[in-house]
N, C-alpha and C positions, 0 to 999 in steps of 0.2 A: 270272460270270467271262467277260469279253468274249473273243471268238475271237482277236483280235490280241494279247491279254495272256496267253492260256492257253499257257504253255510251261514245262516243268519246268526249263529252263535258267535261268529268271529267279531272281535271288538270293533271293527270298522263298519259293521252293519247293525245288529241288535235292533232291527225294526220291530215296532209294536210296543216298545218301552220308552218312556221319557228319559233320555240319557243326556245329561249336561256335558259340555266339553271337558270340564274337570273330572267328572265321573268316568268319562270315556278314556281319559289319560290313565286314571287309576286302573281300570280294567285292562287296558293295553299293557300297562307295566306288569301286572300280575300274570297276564297271558304269556308274555315273553320272558318271564323271570327264569334264569338258569343258575345252577349251582357252580361251585368252583371247578368241577370236572366237566361242565358243559351240559349236565343233565337238566331236563325240564323239571321245574319244581312243582308246577301245577298242571299236570297233563290232563287234557280232556275237559270238555264242558260238563258240568258247570263249576268245576273245582276252583277256577280262578275268580269266580264271583261269590263264592261261599265263604263262611267263616272257616278259619284254619288254613287259608291260602298262605303261601310262603313267598318272601321277597329275598332275593340274593343280596349278600353284602360282599363288597370287594375288599374292604379293609376295616380294621377295628384298632383304635389306638387310644391312649390316655388323652384326656382333655388337657389343654394348657392351663386351664383353671384348676388349681389344687382342690377346690371344693366341688368341681364338676364331676361328671361321670366318665363316659367314654365318647369318642368321636367315631361315628360310623359313616363310611362312604359306601353308597349303595349304587347298584346298576339300574335301580328302578325308583328314582326319587319321588315320583308322583304317588307312590303307594304307601308312603309312610304317614302315620297319624299318631296323635296322642292316644295312649291306651294300648299301642302295639307291644307285644312281647318280643324281647330279643333273647335268643338262645344260642349260646356259644359253647362249643364242645369243651367239656372240662371245667366250665365255670358255672356258678349259680345263675339261675334265671333272674333277669331284671325286668321290671315293667315300668313303662312311662305312665305316670299317674298325672292326669291333667289337673287334679285338685292340688297337687303339690308342685309339680314341675311342668314345664312346657317344652316340647321339642321345637326347635327353631331351625330355620334354614341358614346355614353359614355361607354356602354357595349352591349353585344348582344341583350338586350331587352329594353334598355333605350335610348330615343331620347329627346334632349333638343329643345323645340320649343319656340322661342320668340313670345310674344303676344302683342297686342295693349294694353290690360289691364292685369296687373298681378293678380294672384289669391290672394285674401284677406283672412283674417281669419273670414270673415263673415259667419254665419251659412249656407248660401246658398251653401257653398262648401261641405256640408255633402254628397251630391249626386254626387260627382265627379266620382264615380265608373260607372256611367251611361253615361259617356262621350264617344264620338266616333270621329274618324277622317273621314272626308268625302273626297273621291278622286273625283276631278273635271274632270280629264282626264281619258279616258278608257285605259286599258292595251293592247287590241287587236283592230286592224282596222276592218272596215266593211268587207273588202275583206277576212281577216283572219278568221273572224267568219263564213262567208259563206263557205269557203273551209273546215273548220272543220265540219260544219253541213252536207256538201255533202258526207262526208266519214262515216256518221253515219249508213248508210244502212247495212254495214257489221256487225254492232253490234245488229241489230234488233233481238229480242229474239225468236220469233216464228220460224224463219228459222235457226237461229244459234243453238238453242237447238237440232234441227234435224240433223244438221251437226256434233254436238258434239256426238250424239248417233251413227251416222254412223262411226265416228272416233273410238269410243270405240269398236263397234262390229267388225271393221276391224281387230283389234289386236287379236281377238279370245282368249281372256284371260280366264283362269279358275277362277281367283280372281281379283276383281277390287277395287281400292280405288279412290273415287271421293270426292274432298274437294271443299269448296266454292260452295256447292251444295244447291240451293234454290228452285228448282222445283221438289222435291223428290216425294211428294204425288201426285202432279198433272200431272207428266209426266214420270220421269225416273224410278220410282218404277214399274209402270204398263208396260212401254215399255220394260224394261229389264226382267221383269217377263215373258212377252210373248216370250222372246228369251231364256228362260230357266234359269234365274238367280233369286235366293232368295237374301234377303238383310236385313241389319239393318242400322239405321240412328240415328244421334244425332244432334239436332239443337244447334247453338250457344245460350248461355244464354241471351244475350242482346235482349230486345224486338225489337229494331229497326233493328237488324240484322236478315235477313230472311234465311241465309244460314247455312250450317253445314257440317258434315262429314258422308260419307256412305261407307259401305263395301258390295260388291255384290260377289256371288259365283255361279258357276254352280251346280244346284241341282242334276244333274246326276253324279257329282264327289264328292261333299261334303254335309254334313248335319250339322246344327248348334247344338252344345251342350250347349253353354252358351254365353251370351254377357253382356257387361256393358259399360255404358257411364260415362264420367268424365268431369266436368266443372272446368277449371283451376281457382284458386284463385290468383288474381294478387296483392292483397294488400287491403288497406282500404282507403276510401275517407275521406273528412274533417269531415263527420258525423259518422265516424267509421263503415260505412257499407262496407261489403265485395264487392270488385270490381271483376266482372266476365265478360269475353269477349270471350274467345276461348274454344274449347272443343276437345275431342277425343272419339273414340268408339273402343271397343275391342271385337273381336269375336273368339270363340274357335270352330274350324272346324274339324270334323272327316270325313275321307274318307268313302264313302258310303259302300265300301267293308270292312271297319273297319280293314284295313291293316296298321300296323305301329301306331306310336303315333299321337295324334291330333296336329293340327297346330294352333298357336296363331297369329292372324292378327290384326294389329292396324292401324287405319287411324287418322291423326291429321292435324291441321293447326295452327301453332304457330303465335305469335304476328308479326305485319306487320313491314314495313320499314327496309329491310335488310341493307340499306346504313346508318342507324342510329345506331352507336355503343352503344348509351345509352340504346337501346332496348335489348341489349345482356343479361343484367341482368334479364329482364322479360322472355325472351325465355328460359334461363337457369332454371329459377324457374319453368316454365311450364314443361320442360322436366323432371326435378327432380320429379314433381308431377306425371308425366306419369309413370316413373320407379316405384315409390311407389305404384301406382295403379295396375301396371302390376304384381308386386310382390304379393300384396294382392289377386289379382284376381286368380293367379295361385295357391296360397296356398289354397284359398277357394274352387277351383274346382279340387284340387288334381292333377294338371297337372304335369307330370313327367319332370325332367330336360332334358330328351331326346326329348321333344317336341320342334320343331323349332319355333322361333318367327320372324315374319317379320313385320317391321314398315315402313309405307308409308305415304307420305304427303308432305305438303309445310312447310318447316322449316323457311322460310323467313330469312335465315342467310347466310352471305357471307362466313363464316367458320363453317362448321358443327362441326369440331373438337373442336372448342372453347366451345360451349355449352355442347358437349359430355364430354369434360374434366372437366368442372365445375360440371356437374351432377355426374360424377364418384367420384370426390373429396368429394362432399356432403355426399355420402353414405359411402365411405370408411373411411373417418375421424370419422364419427358418429359411425360406427360399427354395425348399424342396418342391418339385412339381406336384401339383394337386389338380384333380379333375375340376373342370370349369363349373361343375355343379356346385362346388363350394361357394362361388360368388354369384352365379346367376340364377339360383333357385329361390322361389318364394313359396309360401304356403297358401293352400286354398282357404278362403274365408269360410268359417263355420261358426255355429253357436256353441253353447256348452255341450260337451260330449260325454260327461259323466256326472250323475247326480245321485247322491245318497243323503242320509239324514245329516251327515257332518261335512259335506262338501258339494259344491257345484262348480265344476271346472271344465276348462277346455284344454285337454292334455293329449288328445289324439290328432294326428297330423297327416296330411297329404302334401308333399312338396314336389314341385315340378319346375321346369325351365321354360319361362314364357317366350324365350327366343325360338324354342323348338316346338312347343305345344301351345295350342290355343284352348283356353278353358271355355267350354261351351255351356256347362250347366253344373250346379251344385245343389244337391237335395236340401230341402229345408228340414232342419232337425225339429222334432216335436217339442212342445212346451211341457216340461215335466211338472209344472206347478199344479196342474189339475189331476195328474195320475199318481203323484207321490214318488217316493224314491224307487230306484230300480236296482236289481231286477224285480219285475212283477209279471203278471200273466201276459201283459201286452208286449213288454220289452224284456227278453230273456237274459240279457247281460247287464252289468252295471256300467257298460259303455254303449253309446249309440253309434251306429255305423255312419261313416261319412262316405256318401256316394258322389263321384265326380264324373263328368263326361268331357273328354278331350278330343281335339282334332290335331293330328300330326301335320305340322306346316310343311308345305311343299317348298322346294328350293327357292322359287321366286318370292313367295311370301316371306320366307325366312330372311332372305337377303334385303328385302325392303325394310323389314323390322330392324335389322342391323344398321342400315344406312340411316334410318330415322333416329336411331339411338345416337349415332355420331353427331348428327345435326342437333339434336336436342341438347347434347352436352356442350357443344360449341355455342349455341344460341342462348343457353341458360334458361331453357323453357320448362323443363320437367325434371323431377327426380327420376333416376334410372338405375338399371342393373348394369354394372360395368361389363364391357366387351372384353373377350379374351384376345390374345395375340392373333390367333387364327381368324377370329371374327373381324378384327381390325384389318387384317390383310384382305379378307373378302370384301369388306366395305371399301377399301382403297381401290381394288380392282373394278368395283361397280361404278365408283366415281370417275375412274380413269377411262373415259369413254373411248378415247382414241388409242388406248393401249400403248401410250408413249412413255409410261413410267413416271408421269407427272400429271397431277390434277390441275387443269387450267381453270381460269375463271369461267370460261364458256362451259367446261365440263360440270362445274358446280351449279351454274344457272340451269343447265339441262336437267340435272338430277333434282333440283328444287322443284322444277315444274312437273317432272315425272312423278315425284312422291307427293305432289300437292302440299308442299311444306311451306307455310307462310312465315316469312321473316320480315323484319323492318327494312326500310330503305337504307341502302349503304352497307347491308350485311356482307355482301360478296367483297366489296372493297376493303372492309375492315379485316376479313379473313385473310386476304392476300396482301394487305398492307405490310405485313411482316414476313411474307413469303420469300423464297429465294428465287433467283433467276436461273432457269435451266434452258439451255439451247436458245438463248435469246428471248425467252418468254417467261412471264411470271407464273409460278405454279408451286404446288406442294409435292415434294418427293414423298416416298413411303415413310421415311424417318420423320419428316416434318408433319405428315398426316397423323402419325401416332403421337408425336410429342405435343401437337396442338390439342389432341384429345386429353392427354395426361395433364396438361397445364390447367385445364378447366375441370378436371375430375377431382374436386375436393369432396370431403365427406358430406358437406351440405347438399351436394347434388345426388347422393345415393339413396335408393330406396331402402337400403339396409343401414341407414345412418343410425337409427335407434339401436340396432344390434351392436354396432361398434362402441357406441356410448355406454351401453350396458357392460360390454366386455371391459372397457376402461375402468369402470367402477369395480368390477371384479378384481382386476389386477391391482388397483390402488388400495392396497391392504390397509394402510393407516387412514384412508378416506380424507386426505388433505388436498385433493384436487391436482396433485402432481405425481407422476409415475417415475420412480427411480429404476436404475438398472438392476439393483438387488431385488426389488419388488417383482419386476418383470421376470428375472431369472427364476426366482422362487416359484412363481405361479406357473410359468411354462414348464418347469421340470415336473410339477405335480400333474399337469393335464396332458402333456404331449406324449404321443406314442413314438416319437422319433428323437434322436440325439441332436443336440444344438451345437452350432459353431458360434460360441459366444463373442468371437472377434467381430463377426458380422452384426451381432446384436449391439455391441458397443458402438459400432459405426452408425447404426440407426439412432441410438440414444444421443450421439454427439450432435444431432440436428438441433436438440433443444438444450445444449450445454450440459448434458448429463441428466436432464429431467425433461419430461414431456407433459404438457397440459392435455386435456381431453381432446381439444381441437387439433393439436399437433399430432397426437397419437392417431386419431382417426384419419387425418389427411395422409399420414405416412402409410397407413395400412391400405387406404383406398388406392394410392398410386402404385403400391406394390402388387395390387390385384392383377395388373397386366403382366402375366408371366408366361414362361414356357418357351417363347421365341427369342429370348435374349438372356444373358447371364445375370445371376443375382447381383453380382458386383455392379453391373451397369445399372441395374434397377436401383440399387442403393445410392449410387451417385446421382441419379435423376431425382431421388427423393431428398437427398441431403444438400442439394445446391439450389440456387435460384433458377427460375425458368430459363431455358436455353435461348439466346437471341436467334431470331430468324424464324420463330414459330409464333403462333397466336398465344398470348398470355391472358391471364384472367382479367387484368385491367382493360386490355384492348377489346375483350368480348362484352364488356359492360354496355 
């Protein structure tokens, strides 16, 4: 919780007063009300909760009803009530009299207000965009205002930043991600440097936003090899200027002893309002840009695929899987290379990470790759039911810290994990994280004990025993029943080994199955259970940071005769997940045709 945003008088806090959801919406509307020129109409506490607060109007027009007044379209619909005055420059004042008329909602942002004098076609009406509605009654009582102000001491920054520092140091972390961080140069950089931490920081691009994202690491454990920042592009405004608000920072850290591969650490803070489903599109676009930047960063720095990636930050999403699934579809349908983190990352389990009077949510995330990192421990988050909303004296932020302990897997342990993944997919035992092309090649080489270029039945049986992998009788015979003969012996070539894996890799087998199903519902704009080419084109253009080859997209859609059900969409995306070592066209061919003869099929693995 940034210092400049930590104030109990903000609409999303207001601790100490009983504020209903409807009243909070009214306060929020008046707090954010802006005039036609962008000026804040009710600057500063407590003006937006007192009588005389103003609400911006976007448009005023005559009612279709000849006996009616005018129709007002407002940017702040929640703040309109009977009794409100409307003042339009150059026109007489009108008042909504609840005893005579009622203001009623025509749609979520349009209110019809009867006036003493109707709007004419007089040139005076050209400046109606500068109209405002004036609230004559206040939203909060004097007692409520005093109660809110009395709780502001816990938000006071000079003492709160010290308590945040103490909380951070208490966890004795080797690597830290701090987001919504606005006192970096003046406090946290120096204080944590004195405690043995080096750091990188990226400020949010908006001038009025003073916070950003920071990564800190113990200099006794790690050294920085490279870093990069990214400003997310959210679209364009009315003047076609690129809109930027949020950011992320990436750091490549190598152990001081230079043991093992380097570690890629990402810190980010995505678009706000997790309760607003309309913001999902923007958060998905930001995550897709992050994956694109990660891919380019690792290519430029020649980071090996064996280097673990850890992503930390505030996703501001009620369903992490939804924006993950959308980002996965963006890259897999496009066919552009994407870092394997896109598919084989999972999030650390935790409880609610933020609790105020108006929400209790899990929106903060740590994502990692289980093929490369073993999760050893996760701290138990405190139960806020007994302490009340945060921040308070015990918890200095409105978010709780998520602390994790990982162990980097050695090569042998990592290879065993990959080999078991292949077996789990073929045997149909467990839901799994899909392997990349490079990992499949490593698995094939592990199974090919004799280094002959073919995995024989004897090789497979030896690996099953070595991995202590329990299978039913006849499993080996079924695997090789459809194999090809190589040099007079039955076996699986590298291509057969990969295609056997693909033929069993339906979306039902994926740990991220729910992510893809949520992504399908996002793309299915008309919610009819079928995805058309136009729906997919429209959605991908809105969230993708990369240009699309729609010929390839049409080829994918042809699999379902121009439409895809949820199962067909998820299966196609799942099989496209194996990329990088083969061309996209070949991947599409494998997706769009029936399983290739000579390899294991789903039916034969049953």
